VODODREN-697073 format. One record per atom (N, C-alpha, C): residue number from 1; atom name; x negated, y, z negated. Coordinates in steps of 0.05 Angstrom, whole numbers, plus 5000, padded with zeros to 4 digits. Example, Ala and Ser with C-alpha at 12.3 -4.5 7.8 and 13.67 -1.06 7.14 Angstrom:
BEGIN
{1; 'N'; {4736; 4886; 4844}};
{1; 'CA'; {4754; 4910; 4844}};
{1; 'C'; {4736; 4934; 4844}};
{2; 'N'; {4743; 4955; 4858}};
{2; 'CA'; {4727; 4979; 4857}};
{2; 'C'; {4742; 5001; 4843}};
***
This chain:
BEGIN
{1; 'N'; {5100; 3963; 4096}};
{1; 'CA'; {5079; 3978; 4111}};
{1; 'C'; {5085; 3972; 4139}};
{2; 'N'; {5090; 3950; 4151}};
{2; 'CA'; {5094; 3943; 4176}};
{2; 'C'; {5118; 3956; 4186}};
{3; 'N'; {5139; 3957; 4169}};
{3; 'CA'; {5167; 3970; 4174}};
{3; 'C'; {5158; 4001; 4179}};
{4; 'N'; {5144; 4013; 4165}};
{4; 'CA'; {5138; 4042; 4167}};
{4; 'C'; {5122; 4043; 4192}};
{5; 'N'; {5104; 4028; 4201}};
{5; 'CA'; {5090; 4029; 4227}};
{5; 'C'; {5108; 4026; 4250}};
{6; 'N'; {5127; 4007; 4246}};
{6; 'CA'; {5148; 4002; 4270}};
{6; 'C'; {5167; 4026; 4272}};
{7; 'N'; {5173; 4041; 4248}};
{7; 'CA'; {5190; 4065; 4249}};
{7; 'C'; {5174; 4087; 4262}};
{8; 'N'; {5149; 4091; 4259}};
{8; 'CA'; {5130; 4113; 4268}};
{8; 'C'; {5128; 4104; 4298}};
{9; 'N'; {5123; 4080; 4305}};
{9; 'CA'; {5122; 4074; 4334}};
{9; 'C'; {5145; 4079; 4350}};
{10; 'N'; {5172; 4068; 4340}};
{10; 'CA'; {5196; 4078; 4350}};
{10; 'C'; {5203; 4107; 4354}};
{11; 'N'; {5194; 4123; 4332}};
{11; 'CA'; {5196; 4151; 4333}};
{11; 'C'; {5178; 4163; 4352}};
{12; 'N'; {5152; 4155; 4358}};
{12; 'CA'; {5140; 4162; 4379}};
{12; 'C'; {5147; 4156; 4407}};
{13; 'N'; {5159; 4132; 4406}};
{13; 'CA'; {5169; 4125; 4435}};
{13; 'C'; {5192; 4142; 4442}};
{14; 'N'; {5211; 4144; 4421}};
{14; 'CA'; {5233; 4166; 4427}};
{14; 'C'; {5224; 4192; 4434}};
{15; 'N'; {5206; 4200; 4420}};
{15; 'CA'; {5196; 4231; 4426}};
{15; 'C'; {5181; 4233; 4450}};
{16; 'N'; {5167; 4214; 4461}};
{16; 'CA'; {5155; 4212; 4484}};
{16; 'C'; {5172; 4212; 4507}};
{17; 'N'; {5195; 4193; 4503}};
{17; 'CA'; {5216; 4193; 4524}};
{17; 'C'; {5231; 4219; 4524}};
{18; 'N'; {5238; 4233; 4502}};
{18; 'CA'; {5249; 4257; 4506}};
{18; 'C'; {5231; 4278; 4518}};
{19; 'N'; {5207; 4278; 4512}};
{19; 'CA'; {5188; 4300; 4528}};
{19; 'C'; {5185; 4293; 4557}};
{20; 'N'; {5187; 4265; 4564}};
{20; 'CA'; {5185; 4259; 4593}};
{20; 'C'; {5212; 4269; 4607}};
{21; 'N'; {5234; 4265; 4594}};
{21; 'CA'; {5258; 4273; 4605}};
{21; 'C'; {5259; 4308; 4608}};
{22; 'N'; {5248; 4319; 4587}};
{22; 'CA'; {5248; 4349; 4589}};
{22; 'C'; {5230; 4357; 4611}};
{23; 'N'; {5208; 4345; 4615}};
{23; 'CA'; {5191; 4349; 4637}};
{23; 'C'; {5203; 4347; 4666}};
{24; 'N'; {5219; 4320; 4666}};
{24; 'CA'; {5231; 4313; 4690}};
{24; 'C'; {5255; 4338; 4697}};
{25; 'N'; {5271; 4345; 4676}};
{25; 'CA'; {5293; 4365; 4685}};
{25; 'C'; {5279; 4393; 4690}};
{26; 'N'; {5256; 4399; 4677}};
{26; 'CA'; {5239; 4423; 4685}};
{26; 'C'; {5232; 4421; 4713}};
{27; 'N'; {5222; 4401; 4721}};
{27; 'CA'; {5211; 4396; 4746}};
{27; 'C'; {5235; 4399; 4769}};
{28; 'N'; {5258; 4389; 4761}};
{28; 'CA'; {5283; 4392; 4779}};
{28; 'C'; {5286; 4421; 4780}};
{29; 'N'; {5290; 4436; 4758}};
{29; 'CA'; {5295; 4462; 4760}};
{29; 'C'; {5277; 4480; 4778}};
{30; 'N'; {5249; 4475; 4774}};
{30; 'CA'; {5231; 4487; 4790}};
{30; 'C'; {5232; 4480; 4818}};
{31; 'N'; {5238; 4457; 4824}};
{31; 'CA'; {5242; 4449; 4854}};
{31; 'C'; {5267; 4460; 4866}};
{32; 'N'; {5286; 4466; 4851}};
{32; 'CA'; {5312; 4480; 4860}};
{32; 'C'; {5301; 4511; 4865}};
{33; 'N'; {5289; 4522; 4846}};
{33; 'CA'; {5282; 4548; 4851}};
{33; 'C'; {5262; 4552; 4875}};
{34; 'N'; {5245; 4532; 4880}};
{34; 'CA'; {5228; 4533; 4905}};
{34; 'C'; {5246; 4531; 4932}};
{35; 'N'; {5267; 4514; 4931}};
{35; 'CA'; {5284; 4510; 4952}};
{35; 'C'; {5300; 4537; 4956}};
{36; 'N'; {5311; 4547; 4936}};
{36; 'CA'; {5325; 4574; 4938}};
{36; 'C'; {5308; 4596; 4952}};
{37; 'N'; {5281; 4596; 4942}};
{37; 'CA'; {5263; 4618; 4953}};
{37; 'C'; {5257; 4610; 4983}};
{38; 'N'; {5253; 4586; 4991}};
{38; 'CA'; {5250; 4580; 5020}};
{38; 'C'; {5274; 4586; 5035}};
{39; 'N'; {5296; 4582; 5026}};
{39; 'CA'; {5320; 4592; 5041}};
{39; 'C'; {5320; 4624; 5042}};
{40; 'N'; {5315; 4636; 5020}};
{40; 'CA'; {5312; 4666; 5023}};
{40; 'C'; {5292; 4675; 5044}};
{41; 'N'; {5268; 4663; 5042}};
{41; 'CA'; {5248; 4671; 5061}};
{41; 'C'; {5259; 4668; 5087}};
{42; 'N'; {5268; 4644; 5092}};
{42; 'CA'; {5281; 4635; 5122}};
{42; 'C'; {5300; 4656; 5128}};
{43; 'N'; {5320; 4667; 5112}};
{43; 'CA'; {5340; 4685; 5118}};
{43; 'C'; {5326; 4712; 5125}};
{44; 'N'; {5305; 4716; 5108}};
{44; 'CA'; {5293; 4742; 5116}};
{44; 'C'; {5278; 4745; 5143}};
{45; 'N'; {5266; 4721; 5150}};
{45; 'CA'; {5252; 4718; 5173}};
{45; 'C'; {5275; 4722; 5197}};
{46; 'N'; {5294; 4707; 5194}};
{46; 'CA'; {5318; 4711; 5213}};
{46; 'C'; {5327; 4739; 5216}};
{47; 'N'; {5329; 4755; 5193}};
{47; 'CA'; {5339; 4783; 5194}};
{47; 'C'; {5316; 4799; 5207}};
{48; 'N'; {5291; 4795; 5204}};
{48; 'CA'; {5270; 4807; 5219}};
{48; 'C'; {5267; 4801; 5245}};
{49; 'N'; {5278; 4778; 5255}};
{49; 'CA'; {5279; 4770; 5282}};
{49; 'C'; {5301; 4787; 5295}};
{50; 'N'; {5322; 4790; 5283}};
{50; 'CA'; {5348; 4804; 5293}};
{50; 'C'; {5338; 4834; 5293}};
{51; 'N'; {5325; 4841; 5275}};
{51; 'CA'; {5319; 4875; 5279}};
{51; 'C'; {5295; 4877; 5300}};
{52; 'N'; {5280; 4860; 5303}};
{52; 'CA'; {5260; 4862; 5324}};
{52; 'C'; {5274; 4861; 5353}};
{53; 'N'; {5295; 4844; 5358}};
{53; 'CA'; {5310; 4843; 5382}};
{53; 'C'; {5329; 4868; 5383}};
{54; 'N'; {5339; 4879; 5364}};
{54; 'CA'; {5353; 4905; 5367}};
{54; 'C'; {5334; 4929; 5372}};
{55; 'N'; {5311; 4927; 5362}};
{55; 'CA'; {5291; 4948; 5370}};
{55; 'C'; {5284; 4947; 5398}};
{56; 'N'; {5275; 4923; 5408}};
{56; 'CA'; {5271; 4921; 5437}};
{56; 'C'; {5295; 4928; 5453}};
{57; 'N'; {5319; 4920; 5445}};
{57; 'CA'; {5343; 4927; 5460}};
{57; 'C'; {5344; 4961; 5460}};
{58; 'N'; {5342; 4975; 5437}};
{58; 'CA'; {5347; 5003; 5436}};
{58; 'C'; {5323; 5015; 5452}};
{59; 'N'; {5300; 5005; 5452}};
{59; 'CA'; {5276; 5021; 5464}};
{59; 'C'; {5274; 5010; 5496}};
{60; 'N'; {5294; 5003; 5508}};
{60; 'CA'; {5293; 4995; 5537}};
{60; 'C'; {5288; 5022; 5551}};
{61; 'N'; {5265; 5024; 5572}};
{61; 'CA'; {5265; 5048; 5586}};
{61; 'C'; {5289; 5060; 5601}};
{62; 'N'; {5304; 5043; 5611}};
{62; 'CA'; {5326; 5055; 5624}};
{62; 'C'; {5346; 5067; 5607}};
{63; 'N'; {5349; 5058; 5581}};
{63; 'CA'; {5364; 5069; 5561}};
{63; 'C'; {5354; 5095; 5551}};
{64; 'N'; {5330; 5093; 5549}};
{64; 'CA'; {5316; 5122; 5537}};
{64; 'C'; {5318; 5141; 5557}};
{65; 'N'; {5313; 5133; 5585}};
{65; 'CA'; {5315; 5154; 5603}};
{65; 'C'; {5343; 5168; 5605}};
{66; 'N'; {5363; 5150; 5603}};
{66; 'CA'; {5393; 5161; 5600}};
{66; 'C'; {5395; 5181; 5578}};
{67; 'N'; {5384; 5174; 5555}};
{67; 'CA'; {5389; 5190; 5528}};
{67; 'C'; {5371; 5214; 5534}};
{68; 'N'; {5351; 5212; 5543}};
{68; 'CA'; {5332; 5237; 5548}};
{68; 'C'; {5347; 5258; 5567}};
{69; 'N'; {5357; 5247; 5588}};
{69; 'CA'; {5371; 5267; 5604}};
{69; 'C'; {5396; 5277; 5593}};
{70; 'N'; {5409; 5262; 5576}};
{70; 'CA'; {5434; 5273; 5564}};
{70; 'C'; {5429; 5292; 5540}};
{71; 'N'; {5406; 5287; 5524}};
{71; 'CA'; {5403; 5302; 5500}};
{71; 'C'; {5380; 5323; 5501}};
{72; 'N'; {5361; 5317; 5514}};
{72; 'CA'; {5335; 5333; 5514}};
{72; 'C'; {5333; 5356; 5532}};
{73; 'N'; {5350; 5356; 5551}};
{73; 'CA'; {5349; 5374; 5571}};
{73; 'C'; {5320; 5383; 5580}};
{74; 'N'; {5309; 5363; 5591}};
{74; 'CA'; {5278; 5369; 5600}};
{74; 'C'; {5282; 5382; 5631}};
{75; 'N'; {5262; 5397; 5634}};
{75; 'CA'; {5258; 5405; 5663}};
{75; 'C'; {5231; 5394; 5674}};
{76; 'N'; {5234; 5393; 5704}};
{76; 'CA'; {5208; 5381; 5714}};
{76; 'C'; {5185; 5400; 5708}};
{77; 'N'; {5161; 5390; 5708}};
{77; 'CA'; {5136; 5405; 5704}};
{77; 'C'; {5129; 5425; 5730}};
{78; 'N'; {5124; 5449; 5726}};
{78; 'CA'; {5118; 5466; 5746}};
{78; 'C'; {5089; 5474; 5747}};
{79; 'N'; {5078; 5486; 5768}};
{79; 'CA'; {5050; 5489; 5771}};
{79; 'C'; {5041; 5511; 5751}};
{80; 'N'; {5059; 5530; 5743}};
{80; 'CA'; {5055; 5554; 5724}};
{80; 'C'; {5048; 5541; 5697}};
{81; 'N'; {5058; 5519; 5689}};
{81; 'CA'; {5055; 5505; 5666}};
{81; 'C'; {5028; 5494; 5659}};
{82; 'N'; {5012; 5489; 5679}};
{82; 'CA'; {4985; 5477; 5680}};
{82; 'C'; {4963; 5498; 5676}};
{83; 'N'; {4947; 5495; 5653}};
{83; 'CA'; {4929; 5515; 5647}};
{83; 'C'; {4901; 5502; 5649}};
{84; 'N'; {4882; 5521; 5652}};
{84; 'CA'; {4853; 5510; 5653}};
{84; 'C'; {4842; 5512; 5625}};
{85; 'N'; {4819; 5496; 5621}};
{85; 'CA'; {4809; 5497; 5596}};
{85; 'C'; {4798; 5525; 5587}};
{86; 'N'; {4790; 5539; 5606}};
{86; 'CA'; {4779; 5564; 5600}};
{86; 'C'; {4802; 5585; 5592}};
{87; 'N'; {4825; 5579; 5597}};
{87; 'CA'; {4848; 5596; 5589}};
{87; 'C'; {4855; 5589; 5560}};
{88; 'N'; {4849; 5567; 5549}};
{88; 'CA'; {4855; 5564; 5520}};
{88; 'C'; {4838; 5578; 5504}};
{89; 'N'; {4850; 5591; 5483}};
{89; 'CA'; {4833; 5608; 5467}};
{89; 'C'; {4815; 5590; 5448}};
{90; 'N'; {4792; 5600; 5438}};
{90; 'CA'; {4773; 5588; 5422}};
{90; 'C'; {4785; 5583; 5393}};
{91; 'N'; {4780; 5561; 5381}};
{91; 'CA'; {4787; 5557; 5354}};
{91; 'C'; {4778; 5576; 5334}};
{92; 'N'; {4797; 5585; 5317}};
{92; 'CA'; {4787; 5603; 5295}};
{92; 'C'; {4769; 5590; 5274}};
{93; 'N'; {4752; 5601; 5264}};
{93; 'CA'; {4733; 5592; 5242}};
{93; 'C'; {4750; 5590; 5218}};
{94; 'N'; {4745; 5565; 5203}};
{94; 'CA'; {4760; 5560; 5178}};
{94; 'C'; {4753; 5582; 5158}};
{95; 'N'; {4778; 5590; 5144}};
{95; 'CA'; {4774; 5612; 5125}};
{95; 'C'; {4778; 5598; 5097}};
{96; 'N'; {4760; 5606; 5080}};
{96; 'CA'; {4761; 5595; 5051}};
{96; 'C'; {4777; 5619; 5035}};
{97; 'N'; {4803; 5617; 5035}};
{97; 'CA'; {4818; 5638; 5023}};
{97; 'C'; {4812; 5639; 4991}};
{98; 'N'; {4807; 5616; 4978}};
{98; 'CA'; {4803; 5617; 4948}};
{98; 'C'; {4775; 5629; 4946}};
{99; 'N'; {4754; 5624; 4963}};
{99; 'CA'; {4731; 5631; 4961}};
{99; 'C'; {4729; 5662; 4963}};
{100; 'N'; {4744; 5673; 4981}};
{100; 'CA'; {4747; 5701; 4984}};
{100; 'C'; {4759; 5715; 4959}};
{101; 'N'; {4779; 5703; 4947}};
{101; 'CA'; {4790; 5716; 4924}};
{101; 'C'; {4773; 5714; 4900}};
{102; 'N'; {4756; 5693; 4897}};
{102; 'CA'; {4735; 5694; 4877}};
{102; 'C'; {4713; 5714; 4880}};
{103; 'N'; {4704; 5719; 4905}};
{103; 'CA'; {4684; 5740; 4913}};
{103; 'C'; {4696; 5765; 4907}};
{104; 'N'; {4724; 5770; 4913}};
{104; 'CA'; {4736; 5797; 4907}};
{104; 'C'; {4734; 5802; 4878}};
{105; 'N'; {4738; 5780; 4861}};
{105; 'CA'; {4737; 5783; 4832}};
{105; 'C'; {4712; 5785; 4821}};
{106; 'N'; {4688; 5779; 4836}};
{106; 'CA'; {4662; 5784; 4828}};
{106; 'C'; {4655; 5754; 4814}};
{107; 'N'; {4668; 5733; 4821}};
{107; 'CA'; {4662; 5706; 4812}};
{107; 'C'; {4648; 5689; 4832}};
{108; 'N'; {4643; 5698; 4852}};
{108; 'CA'; {4632; 5681; 4873}};
{108; 'C'; {4603; 5675; 4871}};
{109; 'N'; {4588; 5689; 4855}};
{109; 'CA'; {4558; 5683; 4854}};
{109; 'C'; {4553; 5658; 4835}};
{110; 'N'; {4532; 5644; 4842}};
{110; 'CA'; {4528; 5621; 4825}};
{110; 'C'; {4519; 5628; 4795}};
{111; 'N'; {4528; 5613; 4776}};
{111; 'CA'; {4522; 5621; 4747}};
{111; 'C'; {4496; 5609; 4739}};
{112; 'N'; {4483; 5622; 4722}};
{112; 'CA'; {4458; 5612; 4710}};
{112; 'C'; {4467; 5594; 4683}};
{113; 'N'; {4458; 5570; 4684}};
{113; 'CA'; {4466; 5552; 4664}};
{113; 'C'; {4444; 5556; 4643}};
{114; 'N'; {4451; 5560; 4619}};
{114; 'CA'; {4431; 5565; 4595}};
{114; 'C'; {4420; 5537; 4591}};
{115; 'N'; {4392; 5540; 4584}};
{115; 'CA'; {4382; 5515; 4579}};
{115; 'C'; {4372; 5515; 4549}};
{116; 'N'; {4381; 5493; 4535}};
{116; 'CA'; {4375; 5489; 4507}};
{116; 'C'; {4347; 5478; 4504}};
{117; 'N'; {4331; 5489; 4485}};
{117; 'CA'; {4308; 5476; 4475}};
{117; 'C'; {4286; 5477; 4499}};
{118; 'N'; {4260; 5469; 4497}};
{118; 'CA'; {4243; 5472; 4513}};
{118; 'C'; {4243; 5449; 4537}};
{119; 'N'; {4236; 5452; 4559}};
{119; 'CA'; {4236; 5434; 4579}};
{119; 'C'; {4211; 5415; 4574}};
{120; 'N'; {4217; 5391; 4574}};
{120; 'CA'; {4192; 5374; 4566}};
{120; 'C'; {4188; 5353; 4589}};
{121; 'N'; {4167; 5341; 4591}};
{121; 'CA'; {4165; 5319; 4611}};
{121; 'C'; {4182; 5297; 4607}};
{122; 'N'; {4192; 5292; 4585}};
{122; 'CA'; {4209; 5269; 4581}};
{122; 'C'; {4235; 5270; 4594}};
{123; 'N'; {4243; 5297; 4597}};
{123; 'CA'; {4271; 5303; 4606}};
{123; 'C'; {4275; 5302; 4636}};
{124; 'N'; {4248; 5300; 4651}};
{124; 'CA'; {4250; 5298; 4681}};
{124; 'C'; {4253; 5268; 4690}};
{125; 'N'; {4269; 5266; 4710}};
{125; 'CA'; {4273; 5238; 4720}};
{125; 'C'; {4246; 5226; 4726}};
{126; 'N'; {4226; 5239; 4737}};
{126; 'CA'; {4199; 5228; 4747}};
{126; 'C'; {4187; 5219; 4728}};
{127; 'N'; {4187; 5232; 4703}};
{127; 'CA'; {4168; 5223; 4680}};
{127; 'C'; {4181; 5201; 4667}};
{128; 'N'; {4205; 5192; 4671}};
{128; 'CA'; {4216; 5170; 4659}};
{128; 'C'; {4207; 5141; 4668}};
{129; 'N'; {4191; 5143; 4693}};
{129; 'CA'; {4184; 5120; 4705}};
{129; 'C'; {4163; 5108; 4692}};
***
């Protein structure tokens, strides 16, 4: 009986040691994954910083002025191009094209919904109070 208890205790000890080692190696694996993710995040942050620097470089006003002169062929503003508010036409009313088509087909009128049964006081919301 005592030998059986000793064997069970040794088996439990070996089992718990095996479990502890598996937890240890799993923890090491996850720690490596975290380190890899941190390095990836750092690389992405550095890439974003480089892209922001490039964006600032490409959006310099002196560079954009040269490109605008070269490619856009802009002319200086003349007095004839300035308009008064009274010269601007009024906004047109919004047109409901689908509504017009329905009216042309005779479907624009509201429909009468048939009521089933008699109207009782129980069906009104105020009577339910």
